[in-house]
N, C-alpha and C positions, 0 to 999 in steps of 0.2 A: 609473521604474513603482513597479519592487521595489528601493525602497533601505529599508526596512528591514527584509528579507527581507536582502539580502546584508552589510549592518550589523553581520549576529548568523550568517549561516549562510554559510562560508567552502567553495568548489570549493575541493578539496582530490583531484583526481582526475576523469579525463573515457574514457568508455567509447570505444573505437574504432568504435562506431554512431554518434556523435555530432555526425558531419556535418547539420548543417543545407541542406536543400536543399527547394524548391520545389514542399514541402506542402499538399494539395486537405486541407484542416479538417473534418472530419462536425457539428464544430459550434460556436456563434460566439460567442467568450465575450473583452472588454474584455482587452487583453492577452497572448491566446493567446498569438499569433506572434513576438511581443515575447521570453513567458517560453520559447520554445523556443528559440527562436536564439541569448540567451545561456544560455541551462543548461543547452538540452540535453546528456542522458549524461552529467549533474553528479554526483558522492558530495559529498556534504557531513558536517562534521563528526563525519570517521572511518567516515563508511555509517552514520551516524542516515537520516539521509533523505538519499533519490535520484531525482533526475527522467528518466524516460523520456525515450532519442533517439524520434525521431518513426517511425521504424522498430517498436523495440521496442513503442512506445505501441497500434500498430495492434491488436501478436500479443496483448498482455496486455488490449486491448478484448475479444479473442474467450476468451480463454482463464479469463477471468472473470466471462463471460458463461455462456460456459459453466459454471462452478459456480453463479453466483445464476444461473437462468437469466431468474425475475421484472424482472432489470432489462437481459437483456441489447439491443442496439443501444437504448438509452435513456444507457451509457457511456462517457466519453473520457477514458480512465486518463492521469493526468500524471503522475505521480509516485508513493512506494510507500518505507516507511520497512524498520528492518535487523528486521521481526517478519515482513518480507512480507507487510504490511496494504499494497492499491491505493485508490490515493485519485483519484478521476475526477470530473467533470465528470456532472452529470446534468438531460438535453434535460429533462426532464420536471416536474421541479422550480425554477418560477424565480420569480426578487423582482427587478423594475425592469428586465426583461427579461433580465438576466444568468441562466442555471445555477448550482445549490449542487453545490456539492463531499456526496459518498460518502467511506467508509472503508470496504471492503471486507474482512473478516479470516477466511483461509482457518483461523487456531490456536480464532474460536470459532463457527466459520461466520453470523460476524451481518453485515449492514451498516447502517452507525450514520449518520443524519443530520449530517452538518455545516450551521448553518444562515450559507453563504456563502458568494462566488465566490471567483475564480482567487483576485484579486488581495489579496481582503482574508487573504484564507485565507492567505498568506505574508507579507502586511506586520503579520496582528495573531494571530490564531488559534495556526501554531507558534510565535511571538515570543513571544508574552505568555503559550499556554497549551504548553509544547513540551513538558511529563512529563506531559498529559491525550493530548495529540494522539500525541508520538511515542512515550510509554514511557523518557523517559529517565534517568528514574531505574535504571530496569531494564538499562538499554545501562551505561549505568555500573558498575553490578555488576558484570556483566557481562566488562567489559572488565579491572578493578578484581582481579579472578577469575584475571587471566592469560590470557584468552580471548582470539582475532586475532577483528578488523576481517569483516565480509562483503565478500566482493568484491562487483562489481558487479554479477554476476550469480546470487548467491547472497541468502540471507537466516539468522537462525537461529529457527531453527520449532519449534516444540514435540513432542517424541518423540510424546507422551499431547494428543492434541491436549483445548483445554481447554471443549469442547462433547463433548468421552466420557469427564472426570470426570479429566482431567490438571490438573497445580495449577499455579500461575504464577510458579513458581521457577527457580531456575539449574536448578540438575538437572534439569529438564526441557526440557530446551533443549537445541537444539545445533546445527553448522553446515549447513545446505544451500543442495542448488543451491536456486532459489524455485522451478524446475518444475516438476522433481518433488515438489517439496513440494506445490506447489498442486495437482498431481495428484491424489494422495494427498488430500489433506484433499475433495476433489470428488466420488469416489471417496466416502467416507467422509459427505456431506454430502449425497449422494443416498438412502442409505442409512436414515439415521436419520430424515429428513424427516415425518412425521407421522406418528412412532411414539409407543409412550407413552414415558416414563420405567418401569425395570426392563427394559427389551425385552433381548435379549443379543443381536449381532451378530459372529459368528465369536468366541467368547470374550468380549468386551466388553463391560458393561455402560454403558445409555444413563442418565446420571445430572442 
């Protein structure tokens, strides 16, 4: 079912939280149970892409929903990338009975609609468009500079978020605990929501 995905993405580490047990999913999607049975807690390609465990998925549904309240109760987080961006199924956006994918970004404060379902996302989207979906080129530069891959609970976050004028460059990146990173991003995103460009917040100007 995920044959093309596993031919390009190798599970190099599996989290201790990866054990799959009987779990009632809050959303229906083709291949979802098999996906978690096979890949729960896996980290692929040096941490470029990671899959939530069934336990962390429920936790991240809340964290992401708190940061992006307009998507609360309509998302199911299944994976995340090295930048801490969460990928989720959206039970409002449907095509042929299948929920489509959202990418929710703490560094930009934006949610990007990806018009594919769970299977197509893994077998086509991140295989054919790896750089566009997972910022693979920037990740390669990060590793080539001698930096370490993120641990399962970490991400490479922006010191100064892009939505506050930060640059999308290596010198603006650092290893951080992903939950802490999202918590800080949530506070900043809430502060700037609805404010016009040029507003100053705690000595930071919104651009």
